[in-house]
C-alpha positions in Angstrom: -67.4 37.2 -78.6 -66.8 33.6 -77.8 -65.2 32.6 -74.8 -62.9 29.6 -75.8 -60.4 28.7 -78.3 -62.6 25.7 -79.4 -65.7 27.9 -80.3 -63.4 30.5 -82.1 -62.1 27.8 -84.3 -65.6 26.4 -84.8 -66.9 29.7 -85.8 -63.9 30.4 -88.1 -64.3 27.0 -89.8 -67.9 28.1 -91.0 -66.3 31.1 -92.7 -63.6 29.4 -94.5 -63.2 31.2 -98.0 -65.1 34.3 -96.9 -63.5 37.9 -97.5 -62.7 39.7 -94.3 -61.0 42.6 -92.8 -58.3 42.1 -90.0 -57.9 45.1 -87.6 -54.7 44.5 -85.6 -53.1 46.5 -82.8 -49.4 47.2 -83.6 -48.6 49.2 -80.7 -49.4 52.3 -78.9 -52.2 54.1 -80.7 -51.3 52.1 -84.0 -53.9 50.0 -85.7 -53.2 48.0 -89.0 -56.0 46.9 -91.3 -55.7 44.3 -93.7 -58.1 42.8 -96.3 -58.1 39.2 -97.4 -59.7 35.8 -97.5 -59.7 33.3 -94.7 -57.8 30.5 -96.3 -57.2 27.8 -93.6 -57.7 26.9 -90.0 -55.1 24.8 -88.1 -55.4 23.6 -84.3 -53.6 26.8 -83.0 -53.6 29.3 -85.9 -55.5 30.4 -88.9 -54.2 31.8 -92.2 -55.5 34.9 -94.2 -54.6 35.2 -97.8 -53.9 39.0 -98.4 -55.1 41.3 -101.4 -51.8 41.6 -103.2 -52.7 45.2 -104.4 -52.5 46.5 -100.7 -49.9 44.1 -99.1 -46.3 43.1 -100.0 -46.8 39.5 -98.7 -49.2 36.9 -99.6 -50.3 35.4 -96.3 -50.5 36.1 -92.7 -51.3 34.0 -89.8 -52.8 34.6 -86.3 -53.5 32.7 -83.3 -56.8 32.0 -81.9 -55.7 33.8 -78.6 -55.1 36.9 -80.5 -58.9 37.0 -81.0 -59.6 35.7 -77.3 -57.4 38.6 -75.9 -58.7 41.0 -78.3 -55.4 41.9 -80.0 -56.9 41.5 -83.4 -60.7 41.7 -84.6 -62.2 40.1 -87.7 -65.0 41.8 -89.8 -66.5 39.6 -92.4 -68.0 41.0 -95.4 -71.2 39.1 -95.3 -72.0 39.7 -91.7 -71.0 41.7 -88.6 -68.9 39.6 -86.3 
């Protein structure tokens, strides 16, 4: 796991357009899994376009600190992250 926000952003920049699964902690013993495509990265957040078959909304954004603090994990289809 990268140890700084800049390294997380650089790693995500190399995966733009790739399919992924976002596993997010949603509270006590609750986990949400969403499938989508990494669409854009910004200085503080990144955007995932979600599969419309499984979700009611089109996009979701997360901050790099969510990855740093392990509130979410990303699993890319082409490799194990």
